[in-house]
VOBA-1610 file (N, C-alpha, C; in pm, whole numbers, padded with zeros to 5 digits, always signed):
BEGIN
Met+10529+16095+09916Met+10391+16044+09918Met+10363+15962+09794Asp+10280+15858+09810Asp+10236+15785+09692Asp+10118+15860+09628Ala+10072+15811+09513Ala+09967+15881+09439Ala+09840+15895+09521Ala+09806+15792+09598Ala+09685+15797+09680Ala+09696+15906+09786Ser+09812+15922+09842Ser+09832+16026+09944Ser+09829+16165+09882Trp+09887+16178+09763Trp+09878+16305+09691Trp+09732+16339+09662Arg+09656+16239+09619Arg+09514+16262+09590Arg+09439+16309+09715Lys+09467+16246+09826Lys+09401+16282+09951Lys+09438+16424+09995Asn+09566+16456+09992Asn+09610+16587+10037Asn+09563+16699+09946Ile+09577+16681+09816Ile+09531+16783+09723Ile+09379+16795+09732Gly+09311+16682+09743Gly+09165+16685+09754Gly+09118+16767+09872Glu+09182+16752+09986Glu+09145+16830+10105Glu+09168+16979+10082Met+09276+17013+10012Met+09305+17153+09983Met+09201+17212+09888Val+09160+17133+09790Val+09059+17179+09695Val+08924+17196+09763Arg+08889+17107+09852Arg+08763+17120+09924Arg+08763+17246+10012Glu+08877+17278+10071Glu+08888+17400+10150Glu+08870+17522+10060Tyr+08931+17519+09944Tyr+08914+17627+09845Tyr+08767+17642+09807Ala+08698+17530+09785Ala+08558+17535+09745Ala+08469+17595+09854Arg+08515+17587+09979Arg+08439+17644+10091Arg+08480+17789+10122Ser+08573+17843+10048Ser+08629+17975+10080Ser+08524+18085+10065Pro+08542+18198+10135Pro+08449+18311+10120Pro+08440+18360+09976Gln+08553+18355+09904Gln+08552+18401+09765Gln+08459+18315+09679Met+08465+18183+09699Met+08380+18095+09619Met+08233+18105+09661Glu+08210+18125+09790Glu+08073+18145+09836Glu+08015+18272+09772His+08095+18377+09767His+08052+18501+09702His+08025+18478+09554Tyr+08118+18412+09488Tyr+08107+18387+09344Tyr+07977+18315+09309Phe+07943+18212+09383Phe+07822+18136+09353Phe+07694+18203+09404Ser+07709+18308+09483Ser+07591+18377+09535Ser+07536+18483+09440Val+07616+18523+09342Val+07576+18632+09253Val+07474+18581+09151Pro+07354+18640+09146Pro+07256+18599+09045Pro+07312+18618+08904Val+07281+18525+08815Val+07334+18529+08679Val+07229+18585+08583Thr+07269+18689+08509Thr+07191+18739+08397Thr+07270+18708+08270Arg+07212+18731+08155Arg+07285+18704+08031Arg+07409+18792+08020Glu+07398+18917+08063Glu+07513+19007+08057Glu+07622+18961+08152Arg+07584+18918+08272Arg+07683+18868+08367Arg+07745+18737+08319Ala+07664+18651+08261Ala+07716+18526+08206Ala+07815+18553+08094Ala+07786+18655+08013Ala+07876+18690+07903Ala+08011+18735+07958Leu+08008+18817+08063Leu+08134+18860+08125Leu+08212+18740+08176Met+08143+18649+08245Met+08208+18531+08299Met+08274+18449+08189Leu+08205+18430+08078Leu+08259+18349+07969Leu+08377+18417+07901Lys+08372+18547+07886Lys+08485+18617+07823Lys+08610+18605+07909Gln+08595+18615+08041Gln+08710+18598+08129Gln+08759+18453+08127Leu+08665+18359+08118Leu+08702+18218+08111Leu+08778+18188+07983Gly+08738+18252+07873Gly+08811+18234+07748Gly+08955+18279+07759Leu+08977+18392+07825Leu+09114+18439+07848Leu+09193+18341+07934Tyr+09128+18292+08038Tyr+09192+18195+08128Tyr+09232+18068+08053Val+09140+18015+07973Val+09166+17890+07900Val+09280+17907+07800Arg+09283+18018+07729Arg+09392+18042+07634Arg+09525+18056+07708His+09522+18120+07824His+09644+18140+07903His+09699+18008+07956Arg+09611+17910+07984Arg+09659+17778+08027Arg+09756+17718+07927Arg+09732+17742+07798Arg+09818+17684+07695Arg+09960+17739+07708Asp+09973+17869+07736Asp+10105+17927+07758Asp+10170+17867+07882Cys+10090+17849+07987Cys+10146+17799+08113Cys+10196+17656+08100Trp+10118+17569+08033Trp+10164+17431+08014Trp+10288+17428+07925Ala+10297+17519+07829Ala+10417+17527+07746Ala+10537+17568+07831Asn+10516+17660+07925Asn+10624+17699+08016Asn+10676+17580+08095Val+10583+17502+08150Val+10623+17386+08229Val+10699+17285+08144Ser+10649+17259+08026Ser+10715+17164+07938Ser+10857+17209+07903Ser+10873+17339+07877Ser+11006+17388+07840Ser+11104+17380+07956Asn+11053+17384+08080Asn+11140+17373+08197Asn+11171+17228+08236Cys+11096+17134+08180Cys+11102+16995+08227Cys+11194+16910+08139Pro+11290+16839+08199Pro+11379+16752+08122Pro+11326+16610+08104Glu+11216+16578+08171Glu+11165+16440+08171Glu+11071+16417+08052Met+11109+16328+07961Met+11030+16307+07839Met+10892+16249+07869Ala+10881+16168+07973Ala+10750+16111+08007Ala+10652+16220+08048Val+10702+16321+08119Val+10617+16433+08159Val+10581+16518+08038Lys+10678+16544+07952Lys+10650+16620+07830Lys+10544+16549+07746His+10554+16416+07737His+10457+16339+07660His+10318+16354+07721Lys+10308+16349+07852Lys+10177+16360+07917Lys+10119+16500+07899Ile+10204+16602+07903Ile+10157+16739+07877Ile+10102+16750+07736Leu+10173+16691+07639Leu+10123+16694+07501Leu+09991+16620+07488Glu+09978+16510+07558Glu+09851+16436+07558Glu+09739+16522+07614His+09767+16590+07723His+09670+16681+07784His+09631+16792+07688Glu+09731+16852+07624Glu+09707+16966+07537Glu+09644+16927+07403Met+09660+16803+07362Met+09596+16756+07240Met+09445+16780+07246Gly+09383+16741+07357Gly+09240+16761+07372Gly+09204+16907+07390Glu+09286+16979+07463Glu+09256+17118+07490Glu+09268+17207+07366Val+09365+17177+07281Val+09396+17267+07170Val+09345+17215+07036Ile+09353+17085+07014Ile+09325+17031+06880Ile+09188+16965+06875Lys+09172+16848+06935Lys+09040+16786+06938Lys+09038+16671+07037Asp+08918+16641+07083Asp+08892+16523+07165Asp+08746+16485+07146Lys+08692+16402+07232Lys+08555+16356+07212Lys+08451+16466+07237Tyr+08495+16577+07298Tyr+08401+16685+07327Tyr+08396+16791+07218Ser+08503+16802+07140Ser+08508+16903+07035Ser+08610+16863+06929Glu+08577+16892+06805Glu+08670+16869+06694Glu+08767+16984+06678His+08753+17088+06758His+08835+17208+06738His+08899+17258+06868Gly+08912+17173+06968Gly+08972+17215+07094Gly+08870+17276+07188His+08912+17297+07313His+08816+17337+07416His+08777+17484+07412Leu+08858+17569+07348Leu+08814+17707+07333Leu+08686+17712+07249Asp+08674+17621+07155Asp+08552+17611+07074Asp+08429+17586+07160Leu+08445+17515+07270Leu+08332+17490+07360Leu+08283+17619+07423Ile+08376+17709+07456Ile+08338+17838+07513Ile+08268+17923+07409Val+08320+17922+07286Val+08257+17997+07178Val+08115+17948+07155Arg+08097+17817+07153Arg+07962+17762+07132Arg+07869+17795+07248Gln+07920+17789+07369Gln+07837+17824+07484Gln+07804+17973+07484Gly+07895+18053+07433Gly+07872+18197+07428Gly+07751+18236+07346Arg+07718+18158+07246Arg+07602+18189+07163Arg+07474+18194+07243Ala+07468+18114+07349Ala+07346+18109+07432Ala+07325+18238+07510Val+07431+18318+07526Val+07417+18444+07599Val+07451+18564+07511Gly+07442+18545+07379Gly+07455+18655+07285Gly+07594+18695+07245Leu+07692+18608+07268Leu+07830+18639+07231Leu+07868+18579+07098Ser+07945+18653+07020Ser+08004+18600+06898Ser+08142+18546+06929Ala+08199+18473+06834Ala+08336+18425+06852Ala+08432+18542+06870Glu+08408+18651+06796Glu+08494+18768+06806Glu+08486+18831+06945Asn+08367+18833+07004Asn+08352+18887+07140Asn+08441+18813+07238Ile+08449+18681+07223Ile+08529+18600+07314Ile+08678+18611+07282Leu+08712+18605+07156Leu+08853+18608+07118Leu+08917+18744+07140Asn+08838+18850+07137Asn+08892+18985+07154Asn+08861+19044+07292Ala+08824+18960+07387Ala+08788+19008+07520Ala+08907+19072+07591Glu+08877+19170+07674Glu+08979+19235+07757Glu+08969+19180+07899Pro+09081+19155+07965Pro+09075+19105+08103Pro+09035+19214+08200Ile+08953+19178+08299Ile+08929+19268+08411Ile+09054+19267+08498Pro+09072+19364+08589Pro+09199+19373+08662Pro+09242+19247+08735Met+09149+19180+08804Met+09190+19061+08879Met+09223+18945+08787Thr+09159+18938+08673Thr+09197+18836+08575Thr+09339+18862+08526Arg+09367+18985+08490Arg+09501+19018+08441Arg+09607+18986+08546Ala+09581+19024+08670Ala+09679+19002+08776Ala+09705+18853+08799Thr+09599+18773+08802Thr+09619+18630+08829Thr+09683+18559+08711Leu+09651+18601+08590Leu+09717+18539+08475Leu+09866+18571+08473Tyr+09899+18695+08508Tyr+10042+18729+08520Tyr+10109+18641+08625Ala+10040+18618+08736Ala+10099+18539+08845Ala+10121+18394+08803Trp+10021+18333+08738Trp+10037+18195+08690Trp+10149+18186+08587Ala+10160+18287+08502Ala+10269+18286+08403Ala+10404+18287+08473Trp+10417+18371+08577Trp+10544+18377+08650Trp+10571+18245+08720Met+10470+18187+08786Met+10490+18061+08857Met+10541+17952+08764Thr+10479+17940+08647Thr+10512+17830+08558Thr+10641+17854+08479Arg+10682+17978+08470Arg+10806+18008+08399Arg+10926+18011+08492Ser+10908+18064+08614Ser+11021+18091+08702Ser+11043+17988+08811Lys+10938+17915+08849Lys+10954+17809+08948Lys+10993+17678+08879Ser+11023+17577+08958Ser+11061+17448+08901Ser+10944+17386+08825Trp+10975+17292+08736Trp+10869+17229+08659Trp+10777+17147+08750Ile+10829+17093+08857Ile+10745+17018+08951Ile+10642+17109+09015Glu+10685+17228+09057Glu+10592+17325+09112Glu+10491+17370+09006Gly+10538+17382+08882Gly+10448+17422+08774Gly+10340+17318+08747Val+10380+17191+08745Val+10282+17084+08726Val+10179+17086+08839Ala+10227+17099+08962Ala+10137+17100+09077Ala+10040+17217+09070Ala+10093+17335+09033Ala+10010+17455+09027Ala+09903+17446+08919Leu+09936+17384+08806Leu+09840+17378+08695Leu+09740+17265+08711Thr+09787+17149+08753Thr+09694+17036+08759Thr+09584+17060+08861Val+09615+17131+08971Val+09513+17149+09074Val+09398+17237+09026Thr+09421+17323+08927Thr+09312+17409+08881Thr+09201+17328+08813Glu+09232+17206+08774Glu+09129+17121+08711Glu+09054+17037+08814Trp+09107+17028+08933Trp+09041+16951+09038Trp+08911+17017+09083Gly+08899+17146+09064Gly+08778+17217+09104Gly+08656+17180+09023Asn+08675+17104+08914Asn+08564+17056+08833Asn+08528+16911+08863Asp+08595+16850+08958Asp+08579+16706+08981Asp+08459+16678+09071Asp+08352+16627+09010Asp+08230+16595+09086Asp+08252+16482+09186Arg+08349+16395+09160Arg+08378+16287+09255Arg+08424+16345+09388Leu+08500+16453+09380Leu+08558+16515+09498Leu+08460+16609+09567Leu+08377+16677+09487Leu+08295+16786+09539Leu+08145+16760+09528Gly+08109+16637+09500Gly+07967+16604+09481Gly+07880+16640+09600Asp+07930+16621+09721Asp+07850+16651+09841Asp+07841+16800+09868Met+07913+16881+09787Met+07909+17027+09802Met+07836+17092+09685Gly+07761+17012+09612Gly+07688+17064+09497Gly+07753+17034+09364Gly+07872+16974+09368Gly+07944+16941+09246Gly+08063+17031+09223Gly+08142+16995+09123Gly+08252+17079+09082Gly+08202+17207+09018His+08295+17296+08984His+08256+17426+08931His+08162+17416+08812Ser+08198+17334+08713Ser+08117+17328+08591Ser+07976+17278+08619Thr+07965+17174+08699Thr+07832+17121+08733Thr+07752+17222+08814Arg+07815+17280+08912Arg+07744+17373+09000Arg+07701+17500+08925Met+07791+17553+08840Met+07755+17674+08766Met+07653+17643+08657Ala+07660+17524+08598Ala+07560+17486+08499Ala+07420+17485+08561Lys+07409+17432+08681Lys+07280+17431+08751Lys+07231+17573+08774Lys+07323+17663+08805Lys+07287+17803+08829Lys+07239+17869+08701Trp+07305+17841+08590Trp+07262+17896+08462Trp+07125+17840+08423Met+07101+17714+08454Met+06969+17656+08426Met+06861+17728+08507Glu+06889+17751+08635Glu+06791+17815+08723Glu+06770+17962+08688Asp+06880+18034+08664Asp+06870+18179+08645Asp+06840+18219+08500Leu+06886+18139+08405Leu+06872+18175+08263Leu+06779+18084+08185Gly+06740+17971+08245Gly+06651+17879+08176Gly+06719+17800+08066Leu+06851+17785+08074Leu+06925+17711+07971Leu+06926+17562+08003Ser+06966+17483+07903Ser+06980+17338+07920Ser+07125+17299+07902Trp+07157+17175+07934Trp+07294+17127+07915Trp+07338+17143+07770Arg+07247+17129+07677Arg+07283+17143+07534Arg+07334+17283+07503Asp+07287+17382+07578Asp+07331+17520+07557Asp+07467+17548+07620Met+07515+17455+07701Met+07637+17481+07780Met+07742+17372+07756Pro+07793+17361+07634Pro+07888+17253+07604Pro+08018+17261+07683Asn+08060+17382+07719Asn+08184+17392+07797Asn+08165+17335+07936Phe+08057+17371+08002Phe+08032+17317+08135Phe+08011+17166+08128Gly+07939+17120+08026Gly+07914+16977+08012Gly+08041+16897+07995Ala+08130+16946+07908Ala+08256+16875+07883Ala+08344+16872+08007His+08357+16986+08075His+08452+16991+08186His+08399+16930+08315Ser+08270+16906+08321Ser+08220+16829+08435Ser+08264+16683+08426Glu+08306+16640+08306Glu+08354+16504+08284Glu+08505+16499+08262Ala+08554+16583+08170Ala+08694+16574+08128Ala+08792+16598+08241Asp+08758+16689+08331Asp+08854+16724+08435Asp+08863+16620+08545Glu+08773+16521+08546Glu+08794+16408+08636Glu+08916+16328+08589Glu+08925+16307+08459Glu+09042+16238+08404Glu+09168+16322+08423His+09155+16454+08398His+09270+16542+08411His+09320+16551+08555Ser+09229+16537+08652Ser+09269+16542+08792Ser+09366+16431+08826Asp+09351+16316+08762Asp+09436+16200+08791Asp+09564+16196+08708Met+09570+16277+08604Met+09671+16261+08500Met+09815+16275+08548Phe+09839+16368+08640Phe+09978+16397+08678Phe+10015+16345+08817Leu+09926+16273+08882Leu+09957+16219+09015Leu+10078+16125+09014Pro+10093+16037+08915Pro+10211+15949+08915Pro+10343+16025+08910Phe+10342+16143+08846Phe+10466+16221+08838Phe+10494+16293+08969Leu+10390+16335+09040Leu+10412+16392+09172Leu+10469+16286+09266Glu+10416+16165+09259Glu+10468+16056+09341Glu+10616+16029+09311Arg+10648+16030+09183Arg+10784+15993+09141Arg+10886+16104+09164Phe+10848+16229+09136Phe+10948+16336+09133Phe+10936+16435+09249Ala+10819+16452+09307Ala+10802+16550+09416Ala+10832+16484+09549Thr+10959+16457+09572Thr+11004+16387+09693Thr+11096+16477+09773Gly+11115+16442+09899Gly+11204+16521+09984Gly+11155+16664+09995Glu+11246+16760+09981Glu+11210+16901+09988Glu+11116+16943+09875Lys+11122+16872+09763Lys+11036+16905+09650Lys+10888+16879+09680Glu+10863+16787+09773Glu+10725+16760+09813Glu+10662+16884+09876Lys+10734+16945+09966Lys+10686+17066+10032Lys+10664+17179+09932Leu+10758+17194+09838Leu+10745+17298+09736Leu+10624+17275+09646Ala+10599+17149+09612Ala+10483+17118+09528Ala+10353+17147+09600Leu+10345+17111+09727Leu+10224+17139+09805Leu+10202+17289+09819Gln+10312+17364+09837Gln+10299+17510+09845Gln+10250+17567+09712Ala+10298+17511+09602Ala+10252+17556+09470Ala+10104+17528+09451Val+10057+17414+09499Val+09914+17383+09494Val+09835+17489+09569Gln+09879+17522+09690Gln+09806+17620+09770Gln+09808+17758+09705Glu+09924+17799+09654Glu+09934+17929+09590Glu+09843+17937+09469Ser+09836+17830+09393Ser+09751+17828+09274Ser+09604+17835+09312Leu+09565+17764+09416Leu+09426+17772+09464Leu+09394+17912+09515Asp+09491+17976+09579Asp+09471+18115+09624Asp+09448+18207+09503Leu+09527+18186+09399Leu+09508+18266+09277Leu+09372+18240+09214Phe+09330+18115+09214Phe+09200+18082+09157Phe+09087+18150+09235Ala+09099+18154+09367Ala+08999+18222+09449Ala+08995+18371+09417Ile+09111+18431+09398Ile+09118+18573+09361Ile+09055+18596+09225Tyr+09085+18508+09129Tyr+09027+18518+08996Tyr+08874+18512+09002Arg+08819+18414+09076Arg+08673+18400+09087Arg+08613+18521+09158Glu+08680+18571+09260Glu+08630+18688+09332Glu+08624+18810+09238Gly+08725+18822+09154Gly+08726+18932+09057Gly+08608+18924+08962Val+08577+18804+08916Val+08461+18785+08828Val+08332+18818+08902Ala+08321+18775+09027Ala+08201+18802+09106Ala+08179+18951+09123Ile+08285+19025+09158Ile+08275+19168+09179Ile+08233+19237+09048Ala+08295+19196+08938Ala+08263+19257+08809Ala+08120+19227+08767Met+08072+19105+08795Met+07934+19072+08761Met+07836+19157+08841Glu+07867+19179+08969Glu+07777+19258+09052Glu+07765+19403+09006Lys+07864+19451+08935Lys+07858+19587+08883Lys+07763+19600+08764Ile+07724+19485+08707Ile+07627+19485+08596Ile+07488+19473+08655Arg+07403+19567+08631Arg+07270+19568+08689Arg+07188+19448+08640Gln+07105+19396+08731Gln+07017+19285+08694Gln+06904+19334+08603
//
């Protein structure tokens, strides 16, 4: 497939994920400050774990152009970009202040069971499967923030959840720098690895890459469902 066909196919898979029962449940849970705090602590664990996963893919990959693109991606996530001088984990720490979290609360958070299980699964996928499958599995997790793809469904995750926090908590975009950044940054990230899928995910590898995309979306749905269940256990 060429890049346009990859975009179309992955886009359809992401839209199906966005319509899943797990995501409907996730967005149906009313948000309180305590529930928002739980969500952010799990998100902090997820974001830190992405760094390990991209490192796994890079270590498996012999192609220098792909390694270079991963480093470009991780530069913004770990070091700095136009959204933060300290990497994207800093955005979660800053957003946490709006719901009463300290940096230590986020950095020392414990995973809930479904978070732990899905992070273990992503670690295995990116370490044990081919680097092409790893790229496919990781890049698709950023497509869920793409308002271009999901605008008619209320927006990508960051935009849609930001609106929910505004309605339920009375916050503004200024209070939610992580949601604000990723409603924009992940549009660029969604496009970043398509040329490599076109070039390297050919023949039988195409099928494996598409399967990795689906498996990763399934894991993401499980992760979100776990957060939804845990939030519901916190009284309003």
